[in-house]
C-alpha positions in Angstrom: 128.9 13.5 38.0 127.6 12.3 41.3 126.9 9.1 40.7 128.4 7.3 44.3 130.3 4.5 42.5 131.3 2.6 46.0 130.2 -0.5 44.9 132.5 -0.2 42.3 135.2 0.8 44.2 134.9 -1.7 46.7 134.3 -4.9 43.5 138.2 -3.8 42.9 139.7 -4.3 45.7 138.3 -7.0 46.4 140.0 -7.4 42.9 143.7 -6.7 43.5 143.4 -8.7 46.3 143.8 -11.3 44.1 146.9 -9.1 42.3 149.8 -11.8 41.2 152.5 -9.2 41.1 156.0 -10.6 42.1 158.2 -8.8 40.7 156.6 -4.8 40.5 154.4 -5.6 43.9 152.3 -3.1 42.3 148.4 -4.4 42.7 145.8 -3.6 40.8 143.0 -4.6 41.0 139.3 -3.0 38.2 135.8 -3.5 38.4 134.0 -3.3 34.9 130.2 -2.1 35.0 128.6 -3.0 32.0 125.0 -1.1 30.8 123.1 -4.4 31.8 124.6 -3.4 35.3 126.6 -6.8 35.6 130.3 -6.5 37.2 133.4 -8.1 36.3 136.9 -7.9 38.4 140.0 -8.1 37.1 143.6 -7.9 38.8 147.2 -7.6 37.5 148.6 -11.1 36.3 153.0 -10.1 36.0 155.0 -12.5 33.8 159.0 -12.4 35.0 159.5 -12.1 31.3 157.3 -8.5 32.0 156.2 -8.4 27.9 153.5 -11.7 28.8 152.1 -8.7 31.8 148.6 -8.7 31.8 146.9 -5.4 33.0 143.9 -5.6 35.6 141.4 -3.7 33.4 142.3 -6.1 30.1 142.0 -8.7 32.6 138.3 -7.0 33.2 137.6 -6.1 29.6 138.5 -9.7 28.2 136.5 -10.9 30.3 133.8 -9.3 29.7 133.5 -9.8 26.4 134.9 -13.9 26.1 131.3 -14.2 28.0 129.3 -12.1 25.6 129.7 -8.4 26.5 129.7 -5.6 24.4 128.7 -2.6 26.2 130.4 -1.3 29.5 129.1 2.1 31.4 132.0 2.8 33.8 135.5 0.9 34.8 136.9 1.6 38.8 141.1 0.9 39.0 142.4 0.6 42.2 145.7 0.8 43.2 147.7 1.7 45.8 148.6 5.1 45.1 145.7 5.5 42.9 147.8 5.0 39.3 145.7 5.8 36.3 145.2 3.3 33.4 148.2 3.1 31.5 148.0 4.1 27.5 147.2 -0.2 26.3 144.5 -0.2 28.9 143.2 3.6 28.0 143.1 1.8 24.1 141.7 -1.1 24.9 138.8 0.2 26.7 138.4 3.2 23.4 137.3 0.1 21.4 134.2 -1.0 23.5 133.6 1.9 25.0 134.3 5.9 24.2 132.1 6.7 26.6 133.3 5.2 29.2 133.2 6.6 32.9 137.0 5.6 34.8 136.6 5.7 38.7 140.8 6.1 39.7 141.4 5.3 43.8 144.4 5.0 45.7 143.4 2.2 48.8 143.3 4.9 51.5 140.2 5.8 50.0 140.5 8.9 47.1 139.1 8.5 44.3 138.5 10.8 41.3 136.2 10.1 38.1 137.0 10.8 34.1 135.7 10.1 31.6 137.2 7.8 30.0 138.1 11.2 26.6 140.2 12.6 29.4 142.3 10.5 29.2 142.9 9.6 25.5 141.6 12.5 23.9 141.2 12.3 19.7 141.7 8.7 20.3 141.9 6.0 17.4 138.6 3.7 17.6 137.2 1.0 15.4 135.2 4.1 12.8 138.3 4.8 11.5 138.3 1.2 10.2 135.1 2.2 8.5 134.7 2.9 4.5 
């Protein structure tokens, strides 16, 4: 995978600036690339009750779905220390893009590239519910 994902990482970095993380101070930005080349950004939005908190990846995918998009190519996720998407986010992404490229970056300029299947092996998807 030799593609230069700098543009997507930069978009995620910009989204991270809008993160609302007063409790954890762990700001996350995400940039979701559709197969048509559109980018949907997201950031984490925490809540004092914790459970209503929404992750950056979920924000990006919900924004895209609400605009009629359902085909995705890649997502870049950036945190200060390069943390990868949580399990819930991996499952939400799997719903729409089992072959998604996941770029995990930190604020120092480092990044790693995965296929979603590497992060969520033997996953459960919509096809499991079809008879």
